[in-house]
C-alpha positions in Angstrom: 88.5 53.6 104.1 92.3 53.0 102.9 93.0 56.3 100.8 94.6 54.1 98.3 91.6 52.4 97.1 91.3 55.5 95.1 93.9 54.0 92.8 90.4 52.1 91.6 88.7 54.9 90.1 91.9 56.8 89.6 92.8 54.1 87.3 89.5 53.9 85.5 89.9 57.6 84.9 93.1 57.2 83.8 92.3 54.8 81.4 89.7 56.8 79.3 92.3 60.1 79.6 95.0 58.0 78.0 92.3 56.2 75.6 93.0 58.8 72.7 96.6 59.5 73.0 98.6 58.2 70.2 100.8 55.3 71.5 101.0 51.7 70.0 100.4 49.0 72.2 104.1 48.2 73.0 104.2 51.8 74.1 101.6 51.3 76.4 103.0 48.5 78.0 106.5 50.2 78.6 104.3 52.7 80.7 105.3 52.6 84.7 104.2 54.2 87.6 106.9 57.0 89.1 105.6 58.6 92.0 102.3 60.3 93.5 101.3 63.4 95.8 97.9 62.1 97.2 96.0 65.0 99.1 93.0 64.2 101.0 90.6 67.0 101.6 88.3 64.6 103.8 88.4 61.1 104.8 87.5 58.3 102.3 84.3 56.5 104.3 82.5 53.4 102.9 78.6 54.5 101.7 80.1 57.6 99.5 79.2 58.3 96.3 82.6 59.3 94.5 83.1 60.8 91.3 86.6 60.9 89.6 88.3 62.7 86.6 91.9 62.9 85.3 93.7 65.3 82.9 97.1 65.1 81.9 99.1 68.3 83.0 102.4 67.7 81.8 104.3 66.0 79.5 107.9 66.3 78.9 111.5 64.2 77.6 113.2 62.6 80.3 116.5 60.5 80.3 114.0 57.3 80.6 111.6 58.1 78.2 108.4 60.6 78.0 107.9 61.9 81.4 103.9 62.5 82.2 102.1 64.0 84.9 98.3 63.6 85.4 95.9 65.3 88.1 93.5 63.4 89.2 90.3 64.9 91.4 87.8 62.8 93.3 84.6 64.4 94.6 81.6 63.4 96.6 78.4 65.3 96.4 80.5 67.7 94.8 82.3 68.4 97.7 86.5 67.9 96.9 87.2 64.3 98.5 91.2 63.9 97.3 93.7 65.2 94.4 96.2 63.3 93.3 99.1 64.3 91.2 100.3 61.2 89.2 103.5 60.9 87.7 104.7 58.3 85.1 107.3 57.2 82.7 106.7 55.7 79.4 110.2 53.8 78.9 112.0 55.0 75.9 109.0 57.1 74.3 109.7 59.8 72.3 107.6 63.4 72.6 106.5 64.8 69.6 105.9 68.3 70.4 107.3 70.7 72.9 108.2 69.8 76.6 104.9 71.2 79.0 106.6 71.3 82.3 104.9 70.0 85.5 104.2 71.3 89.2 107.2 72.2 91.2 107.5 69.3 94.0 106.4 70.3 97.4 109.2 70.0 99.5 109.2 67.1 102.0 110.3 66.2 105.4 114.2 64.6 104.9 114.8 60.8 106.1 117.3 61.9 108.5 120.5 59.2 109.2 118.4 56.6 110.3 115.2 54.8 110.6 113.5 54.9 114.2 111.1 51.9 112.5 111.5 49.0 110.4 109.0 46.6 109.4 109.4 43.5 106.9 106.6 42.5 104.6 106.5 39.5 102.8 105.1 39.1 99.2 103.6 35.8 98.4 103.3 34.6 95.1 100.0 35.7 94.6 100.6 39.3 96.2 99.7 41.0 92.6 96.6 39.4 92.0 95.1 39.7 95.3 96.0 43.6 94.7 94.8 43.4 91.6 91.4 41.9 92.4 90.8 43.6 95.8 91.8 47.1 94.3 89.7 46.7 91.0 93.5 47.6 89.4 93.4 45.2 86.3 96.7 45.7 84.4 97.8 42.8 83.1 101.6 44.2 83.0 101.3 43.0 87.0 99.3 39.5 86.5 100.7 37.9 83.3 104.0 36.9 83.2 103.7 36.7 79.1 103.0 40.4 79.1 105.9 41.4 81.9 108.3 39.3 79.5 107.2 41.4 76.4 108.0 44.4 78.4 111.2 43.2 78.9 110.7 42.2 82.8 112.0 38.9 84.2 108.9 38.3 86.5 105.9 39.9 87.5 106.1 43.2 89.5 104.0 44.7 92.3 101.9 47.5 91.4 103.3 51.2 93.0 100.1 51.6 94.8 100.3 48.4 96.2 103.9 49.0 97.2 102.6 52.4 98.7 99.4 50.9 100.4 101.4 48.5 102.2 104.0 51.5 103.8 101.0 53.5 104.6 99.3 50.9 106.4 102.4 50.2 108.3 103.0 54.0 108.9 99.2 54.6 110.3 99.1 51.9 112.5 102.3 53.1 114.2 101.8 56.9 114.3 97.9 56.8 114.2 97.0 53.6 115.7 95.4 52.2 112.3 93.0 55.9 112.0 92.7 56.4 108.3 90.9 59.5 109.1 93.5 61.5 110.1 95.7 61.0 106.8 96.2 64.1 104.9 98.9 63.7 102.8 100.9 60.9 101.2 103.6 61.5 98.8 106.7 59.3 97.5 108.7 58.6 94.1 109.0 55.0 92.7 112.3 53.9 92.0 113.2 50.2 91.9 110.9 47.4 91.1 109.4 44.9 93.5 109.7 41.4 92.2 106.8 39.3 93.4 107.5 36.7 95.3 109.9 38.6 97.8 109.8 41.4 100.2 109.6 44.7 100.9 110.8 46.6 104.2 109.0 49.5 105.2 111.3 52.3 107.0 110.5 55.4 109.0 112.9 58.4 110.1 111.8 60.8 112.7 108.7 62.1 112.7 108.5 66.1 113.0 105.3 68.3 113.8 104.2 70.8 111.1 101.4 72.9 110.0 99.2 70.0 109.0 100.0 67.8 112.0 102.6 65.2 112.1 105.1 64.6 109.2 106.2 61.3 109.1 109.4 60.3 106.5 109.9 57.1 105.3 111.2 54.8 102.4 110.7 51.4 100.9 113.4 48.8 100.1 113.4 46.2 98.1 114.7 42.3 99.6 117.8 43.2 98.0 118.3 46.5 99.7 117.3 48.7 96.7 115.0 51.9 97.2 111.5 50.8 95.9 109.9 54.2 97.3 112.4 57.2 98.3 111.2 60.6 99.6 108.1 59.3 101.3 106.1 61.4 103.8 103.0 60.8 105.1 101.5 63.7 107.2 98.6 62.8 109.8 96.5 65.5 111.3 96.7 65.9 115.5 
């Protein structure tokens, strides 16, 4: 299965861990994803019984608001399946108390001077709704225009996980013949918002061999050339 499908159980676990956090409804609406580092310990397969837990592991002041990191663990039969470091920003929200620093970011393969692969993906008007239903990632911020406008947006924006999922699908197709079992790590920082309808372009840099296999640097651009995913890296086993 596609590793980003874990966004479903990760989202459910995240909602539980965030429930007691003292935020107003308005502050909760201003939370946006900032990036992920998803490490696969074994492939995600149909028929698995999985359990996912989340905990807040960092919270600190950021120029855009409160920066939060969560560590999310998924297991099956007591064996690790995936560890995700999920970063988000509560825009314009103050931090009460001392900063708790996050983990040092992993060094990623540089993109290089020019892409070795480009693929454009058209996002139809129902793209947010399709992803919400298929991934079971229900958040009115992405599918209800009135909620989006209350948050100060001019339209609906695609889930960061959806943008990343599109990129991973394209890259796995080109570099691993579509074999999702070869995915070892997915990383990337979310930047510009992806408005729907619209388009994105997935670009790969020069892949290099490393300790875990093939390291593929990538980025995703919006249809107006802004960086939607920066510092992307997909690691594939041999």
